C-alpha positions as CSV (number, residue, x, y, z in Angstrom):
1,X,-0.1,0.0,-0.3
2,X,1.3,3.3,-0.9
3,X,2.2,5.8,2.0
4,X,0.5,9.4,1.8
5,X,3.6,11.0,0.8
6,X,3.8,8.6,-2.2
7,X,0.6,9.7,-3.2
8,X,1.3,13.1,-2.8
9,X,4.3,12.6,-5.1
10,X,2.5,10.5,-7.8
11,X,-0.2,13.6,-7.9
12,X,2.8,15.9,-8.6
13,X,4.0,13.7,-11.6
14,X,0.4,13.7,-13.2
15,X,0.2,15.7,-16.4
16,X,-3.2,16.4,-18.1
17,X,-3.4,15.3,-21.8
18,X,-5.6,18.1,-22.9
19,X,-4.1,19.7,-26.0
20,X,-6.9,22.9,-26.1
21,X,-6.6,25.8,-23.4
22,X,-9.8,25.7,-21.6
23,X,-10.3,29.6,-22.5
24,X,-10.8,28.4,-25.9
25,X,-13.4,25.8,-25.5
26,X,-15.5,27.1,-22.2
27,X,-16.9,30.8,-21.8
28,X,-15.0,32.5,-18.9
29,X,-18.5,33.1,-17.4
30,X,-18.9,29.2,-16.7
31,X,-15.5,28.4,-15.3
32,X,-15.2,27.4,-11.6
33,X,-12.8,25.2,-9.5
34,X,-12.7,23.0,-6.3
35,X,-9.6,22.8,-3.7
36,X,-9.3,19.1,-2.9
37,X,-7.5,19.9,0.7
38,X,-5.5,16.5,1.5
39,X,-4.1,15.9,4.9
40,X,-2.7,13.3,7.3
41,X,-4.9,11.9,9.4
42,X,-4.3,10.7,13.2
43,X,-3.3,7.6,12.1
44,X,-1.1,8.4,9.4
45,X,-3.9,7.9,6.6
46,X,-4.5,10.4,3.9
47,X,-7.7,12.4,4.4
48,X,-9.6,15.0,2.4
49,X,-11.6,17.8,3.8
50,X,-15.3,18.1,2.9
51,X,-17.7,20.6,3.7
52,X,-21.6,20.4,4.1
53,X,-23.4,23.3,2.5
54,X,-26.2,25.0,4.0
55,X,-29.7,23.9,3.7
56,X,-30.8,27.6,3.0
57,X,-28.9,27.5,-0.5
58,X,-30.8,27.3,-3.6
59,X,-28.4,24.9,-5.3
60,X,-27.0,21.8,-3.8
61,X,-28.4,22.4,-0.2
62,X,-27.4,20.1,2.3
63,X,-25.1,18.4,0.2
64,X,-21.3,17.4,1.2
65,X,-18.7,19.2,-1.2
66,X,-15.5,20.2,-1.9
67,X,-14.7,24.2,-0.9
68,X,-15.1,26.0,-4.5
69,X,-17.1,28.2,-6.4
70,X,-17.3,30.1,-9.8
71,X,-14.6,32.8,-11.2
72,X,-15.2,36.4,-10.3
73,X,-13.3,37.4,-13.8
74,X,-12.3,36.2,-16.9
75,X,-8.7,36.7,-15.7
76,X,-8.6,34.8,-12.5
77,X,-7.0,31.4,-12.5
78,X,-8.2,28.0,-11.5
79,X,-5.6,28.2,-8.5
80,X,-6.6,31.5,-7.2
81,X,-10.5,30.5,-7.5
82,X,-10.2,27.5,-5.5
83,X,-8.1,29.4,-2.9
84,X,-10.2,32.4,-2.7
85,X,-13.4,30.0,-2.5
86,X,-11.5,27.9,0.7
87,X,-10.7,31.2,2.3
88,X,-14.4,32.4,2.2
89,X,-15.8,29.0,3.1
90,X,-13.4,27.5,5.4
91,X,-11.2,30.3,6.6
92,X,-8.3,28.8,5.1
93,X,-5.6,31.8,4.9
94,X,-4.2,33.1,1.6
95,X,-1.2,34.3,3.2
96,X,1.5,31.6,3.7
97,X,3.1,33.6,6.5
98,X,-0.4,33.4,8.8
99,X,-0.5,29.6,8.0
100,X,2.9,29.2,9.4
101,X,3.0,31.8,12.2
102,X,-0.5,31.4,13.6
103,X,-1.0,27.5,12.9
104,X,2.2,26.1,12.4
105,X,1.2,24.5,9.1
106,X,2.2,24.7,5.5
107,X,0.7,24.3,2.2
108,X,1.8,22.7,-1.1
109,X,0.2,22.6,-4.5
110,X,0.3,19.0,-5.3
111,X,-1.2,19.3,-8.7
112,X,-3.4,21.7,-10.8
113,X,-3.1,19.4,-13.7
114,X,-6.5,17.5,-13.1
115,X,-8.8,17.6,-16.0
116,X,-12.1,19.5,-15.6
117,X,-15.6,18.2,-15.5
118,X,-18.9,19.5,-16.0
119,X,-21.5,20.0,-13.1
120,X,-25.3,19.5,-13.4
121,X,-25.4,23.4,-13.7
122,X,-23.1,23.2,-16.6
123,X,-20.0,24.8,-14.9
124,X,-16.6,23.7,-16.1
125,X,-15.0,22.7,-12.5
126,X,-11.1,22.2,-12.1
127,X,-10.0,20.5,-9.3
128,X,-6.9,21.9,-7.7
129,X,-5.1,19.7,-5.1
130,X,-3.1,20.9,-2.1
131,X,-1.3,19.1,0.8
132,X,-1.6,20.7,4.1
133,X,1.0,19.7,6.6
134,X,2.4,20.2,9.7
135,X,5.6,22.7,9.4
136,X,7.6,20.8,11.8
137,X,7.3,17.8,9.4
138,X,9.8,17.4,6.6
139,X,8.2,16.2,3.4
140,X,10.9,16.8,1.2
141,X,12.4,13.8,3.0
142,X,9.3,11.8,3.2
143,X,8.9,12.3,7.0
144,X,5.5,12.3,8.0
145,X,5.7,10.7,11.3
146,X,4.3,12.9,14.2
147,X,1.7,14.5,11.9
148,X,-1.5,14.6,13.3
């Protein structure tokens, strides 16, 4: 069985074979992104953060989802969409210094190469994968012991 750090390394190697830039085949107003936030659980297992949407929302109320949403402008990148939405929905700081100094955590981009998919509402949804880990953990040497 692969260890969590091996899975993260495999994700970093993934390349999307798409030959057309998304902007050339999909209207900018229909672009969205979700943040797939991976972290190590208490037993050393790889986990993903999910949210539950409010029952008061018009679309997808009460459903479990990844943090994410639509682009605010045509120039906004998928990464910035996913990060902005994660800040708005779950309070994930955009500033790495805040994440480091206040929470002793680091955030590393694992992959922005996943292919888009089409939602029920005809949005093009791009998953952007990040790995959140304890700053004391040296992932460069694949040491994930002691991370909870």
